[in-house]
C-alpha positions in Angstrom: 14.3 30.3 -17.1 12.7 28.7 -20.1 9.1 29.6 -20.7 6.6 26.9 -19.8 5.8 24.4 -22.6 4.0 21.9 -20.3 0.5 22.8 -19.1 0.1 21.4 -15.6 -2.5 21.4 -12.9 -1.2 21.3 -9.3 -3.4 19.0 -7.2 -3.5 17.8 -3.6 -2.1 14.3 -2.8 -3.1 12.5 0.4 -0.9 9.6 1.4 -3.1 8.7 4.3 -6.2 8.3 2.3 -7.9 4.9 2.1 -9.4 5.7 -1.3 -7.8 3.5 -4.0 -7.6 6.5 -6.5 -5.7 8.5 -3.9 -3.4 5.6 -3.1 -2.6 5.2 -6.8 -2.0 9.0 -7.1 0.3 8.9 -4.1 2.3 6.0 -5.5 2.7 7.9 -8.8 3.7 11.1 -6.9 6.3 9.1 -5.0 7.6 7.5 -8.2 8.4 10.9 -9.7 11.0 11.5 -7.0 12.4 8.0 -7.4 12.6 8.5 -11.1 14.4 11.8 -10.8 16.9 10.2 -8.4 17.3 7.2 -10.6 18.2 9.6 -13.5 21.2 10.7 -11.4 22.3 7.5 -9.6 20.8 4.7 -11.6 19.9 1.7 -9.3 21.7 3.5 -6.5 18.9 6.1 -6.3 17.9 7.7 -3.0 14.1 7.3 -3.4 11.8 5.9 -0.7 9.1 3.3 -0.7 5.4 4.3 -0.5 5.2 2.6 2.8 8.1 4.7 4.2 6.5 7.9 2.9 3.2 7.0 4.4 4.8 6.0 7.7 6.4 9.5 7.9 3.0 11.1 7.5 1.5 9.1 10.3 4.1 10.5 12.8 3.5 13.6 14.9 6.9 15.3 14.5 6.0 17.0 11.2 2.9 18.1 9.3 3.0 17.5 5.5 1.5 19.2 2.5 1.9 17.1 -0.7 1.1 18.3 -4.2 1.4 16.7 -7.7 1.9 18.4 -11.1 -0.5 16.7 -13.5 0.0 17.1 -17.3 -2.9 18.6 -19.1 -6.4 19.2 -17.8 -7.6 15.8 -16.6 -11.3 15.2 -16.0 -12.4 12.6 -13.4 -9.9 10.3 -11.8 -6.3 11.2 -12.4 -4.3 8.9 -14.6 -1.1 8.1 -12.6 0.8 8.3 -15.9 -0.1 12.0 -16.1 1.8 12.9 -12.9 5.0 14.7 -14.1 6.1 16.5 -10.9 5.9 16.2 -7.2 6.2 18.7 -4.3 6.3 18.1 -0.5 6.5 20.5 2.4 7.4 19.0 5.8 6.9 21.4 8.7 8.5 20.5 12.1 6.0 20.7 14.9 8.2 20.3 18.0 11.1 22.7 17.1 12.2 24.9 14.2 8.6 26.0 13.8 9.7 28.9 11.5 11.0 26.4 8.9 9.5 24.5 6.0 11.4 21.7 4.4 10.7 21.7 0.7 11.2 18.7 -1.6 10.4 18.7 -5.3 11.2 16.8 -8.4 10.2 16.7 -12.1 10.4 13.8 -14.5 13.6 14.3 -16.6 11.6 14.6 -19.9 9.4 17.4 -18.5 12.2 19.6 -17.1 12.9 23.2 -18.3 9.3 23.6 -19.1 8.0 25.5 -16.1 6.8 22.5 -14.0 9.5 22.9 -11.3 8.9 26.7 -11.2 5.2 26.2 -10.6 5.7 23.6 -7.9 8.3 25.9 -6.2 5.8 28.8 -6.2 3.1 26.6 -4.6 5.5 25.2 -2.0 6.8 28.6 -1.0 3.2 29.9 -0.8 2.2 27.1 1.5 5.1 27.7 3.8 4.4 31.5 4.0 0.7 30.9 4.6 1.5 28.7 7.5 3.5 31.5 9.1 6.9 30.2 8.4 9.8 32.3 7.1 12.7 29.9 6.3 12.6 27.4 3.4 15.1 24.6 3.1 15.5 22.5 0.0 18.0 19.8 -1.1 19.8 19.0 -4.3 21.9 16.0 -5.2 24.6 15.2 -7.8 27.1 12.5 -8.6 30.8 12.4 -8.0 32.7 14.3 -10.8 29.6 16.3 -11.9 28.1 19.7 -11.0 25.1 20.6 -8.8 22.9 21.5 -11.8 19.6 21.6 -9.9 21.1 23.9 -7.2 23.2 26.2 -9.3 20.9 26.3 -12.3 17.5 26.3 -10.5 17.6 27.0 -6.7 20.1 29.8 -6.9 18.1 31.5 -9.6 15.1 31.7 -7.2 17.1 33.3 -4.4 18.3 30.2 -2.5 21.7 30.2 -1.0 23.9 27.1 -0.3 23.8 26.3 3.5 25.5 23.0 3.9 27.1 20.3 1.6 27.3 16.7 2.6 29.2 13.8 1.0 27.4 10.7 0.1 29.5 7.5 0.4 29.1 3.8 0.7 30.9 1.0 2.6 31.1 -2.3 0.8 30.2 -5.2 3.1 32.9 -8.0 3.1 32.3 -11.2 5.0 35.7 -12.8 4.8 37.2 -13.8 8.2 40.0 -11.3 7.8 37.5 -8.5 7.2 35.4 -9.6 10.2 38.4 -9.7 12.4 39.3 -6.2 11.4 35.9 -5.0 12.4 36.1 -6.8 15.7 39.4 -5.2 16.5 38.0 -1.7 15.7 34.9 -2.4 17.9 37.1 -3.5 20.7 39.2 -0.3 20.5 42.5 -2.0 19.9 45.3 0.5 20.4 43.0 3.0 22.2 44.0 4.1 25.6 41.4 3.3 28.3 39.2 1.5 25.7 37.8 -0.6 28.6 36.2 2.5 30.1 33.4 2.2 27.6 31.2 -0.8 26.8 29.8 -1.1 23.2 26.4 -2.7 23.0 23.9 -3.3 20.2 20.2 -3.9 19.8 18.1 -5.0 16.8 14.5 -3.8 16.1 14.0 -2.6 19.7 15.4 -0.2 22.2 15.8 -1.2 25.9 13.8 1.0 28.1 16.9 2.0 30.0 18.4 3.5 26.9 15.6 5.9 26.0 16.4 8.9 28.2 20.1 8.9 27.2 19.2 8.4 23.5 16.9 11.4 23.7 19.8 13.5 25.0 22.1 12.2 22.2 19.5 12.9 19.5 19.0 16.4 20.9 22.7 17.0 20.9 22.8 15.9 17.2 21.2 19.3 16.5 23.9 21.2 18.3 27.1 19.1 18.3 27.1 17.8 14.8 28.3 20.2 12.0 25.3 22.4 10.8 27.1 24.5 8.2 25.3 27.8 7.6 21.8 26.4 8.2 19.6 28.4 10.6 18.1 25.4 12.4 17.7 25.7 16.2 18.2 23.0 18.8 15.7 20.2 18.6 13.6 18.9 21.4 13.7 15.2 22.2 12.3 12.9 24.8 11.9 9.2 25.2 8.5 9.2 23.4 10.0 10.9 20.4 12.8 8.3 20.3 10.2 5.5 20.4 8.1 7.2 17.7 11.1 7.4 15.3 11.8 3.7 15.9 8.1 2.8 15.3 7.8 4.5 11.9 10.9 2.7 10.7 9.6 -0.7 11.9 6.1 -0.1 10.6 7.5 0.6 7.2 9.3 -2.7 7.2 12.8 -1.6 8.0 15.3 -3.5 10.1 16.8 -1.2 12.7 20.2 -1.8 14.4 21.3 0.6 17.1 24.7 0.6 18.8 25.6 2.6 21.9 28.7 3.4 23.9 28.2 3.2 27.7 30.5 4.9 30.2 31.1 2.1 32.7 31.8 4.6 35.5 28.7 6.8 35.1 26.5 4.1 33.4 25.5 6.8 30.9 25.3 6.4 27.1 28.0 8.7 25.6 27.5 7.8 22.0 25.3 6.0 19.5 24.8 5.1 15.9 22.0 3.5 13.9 21.7 1.5 10.7 18.4 0.8 8.9 17.7 -1.8 6.1 14.7 -1.1 3.9 12.5 -4.0 2.9 12.4 -3.3 -0.8 16.2 -3.5 -1.2 17.7 -5.8 1.4 21.1 -5.4 -0.2 21.3 -1.8 0.9 21.6 -0.4 4.4 21.3 3.2 5.5 23.7 4.7 8.1 21.5 7.0 10.2 22.7 9.4 12.9 26.0 8.9 14.7 27.1 11.0 17.6 29.6 10.9 20.4 29.1 13.6 23.1 31.8 16.2 23.1 32.8 15.3 26.6 33.6 11.7 25.5 35.4 12.4 22.3 39.0 11.4 21.8 38.3 7.8 22.8 37.7 6.3 19.3 34.0 5.7 20.1 32.7 6.8 16.7 34.8 4.1 15.0 34.0 1.5 17.6 30.2 2.2 17.3 30.2 2.0 13.5 32.2 -1.2 13.5 29.8 -2.7 16.1 26.8 -1.8 14.0 28.4 -3.2 10.9 29.1 -6.5 12.6 25.6 -6.8 13.9 24.3 -6.0 10.4 26.4 -8.8 8.9 25.2 -11.2 11.5 21.5 -10.5 11.0 21.3 -9.5 7.3 22.8 -12.0 4.9 21.9 -10.0 1.8 23.3 -6.6 2.6 26.2 -5.6 0.3 26.8 -2.0 1.2 26.0 0.7 3.8 25.2 4.2 2.5 25.8 7.4 4.5 25.9 11.2 4.3 28.3 13.4 6.2 28.9 17.1 6.2 32.0 18.0 4.1 33.5 19.8 7.1 33.0 16.8 9.5 36.6 15.8 9.2 36.5 13.4 12.2 33.6 11.3 10.9 35.0 11.3 7.4 38.2 9.9 8.8 36.2 7.3 10.6 34.5 6.4 7.4 37.8 6.1 5.6 39.1 3.6 8.2 35.9 1.6 7.6 36.4 1.6 3.8 33.7 4.0 2.7 33.9 5.2 -0.9 32.6 8.5 -2.2 29.5 8.4 -4.5 28.1 11.9 -4.7 26.9 14.9 -2.8 23.8 16.4 -1.2 23.4 20.1 -0.6 21.0 22.0 1.6 19.8 25.4 0.2 18.0 28.0 2.3 15.8 31.0 1.5 14.2 33.6 3.8 10.7 34.4 2.7 
């Protein structure tokens, strides 16, 4: 590792503060992550809005510790332009209570100067002081390039790759031929016993009757979806947690589209998918969780659910031009579903783990 040539002070950041100085600092802290992602992906970066980051911190599923690396030895109010690095620790409160999720970024012009190393040291110390022993961190890179942050930084500090996911995007086409294709996929054309399942959708709300089954589906996401070599345990979900996840998305200005597959015989939900559209870029939608219960697989429900959600998105969001998603590289079934829908590969995300 290169010796530090940037003198930084690590300071606390409070995204829930009502003080204008803290709000400006939090915005600068958040912009560091966006700038780092923009350096990789350009306008297709994976940064979040301030409102989304604040919304996450208002929830009860995680506790957060946020720190900023400030260039020099500032006196008085921090100049947002002096923020050159960011670190966030998210600690699950309802499950996986031995794990800390570490996110850090450094402005490109301040890399290889010790800033990332100092932020990593602080983050690991916070996680250890809170009695947690597993650290998870993520890196990203574009198609055709190498995972420089992971192989050149995380690995050097004892992190091991635990799971690799593929980032891809589906272009939205509104021609009648394209819409007909999606309608056929949603209907399950060519699928035996397609009529045994009803595909339904809801926008910006969840029917009360769905909540119990959605909690089961979300919990099964942590056991039935590919987890690679991560050490995460089964999550704990109930109707209140489902509602809370919806509330933070709506409060941050996102549009939320949820599609479900109902078994007509048992009246149970056997699969679901969700798409969210952020307010700051209404041309981009994010594909969230998708799961079909193991006992209902083999009926083409994953494809039908995603087609239904895409059609609902087209109907309610005139500006959306693409849907972005991430899938484990060994999730061959869902990758095949995405190929049928026209998803195109953009890059990768990798989870790294370290035992403290």
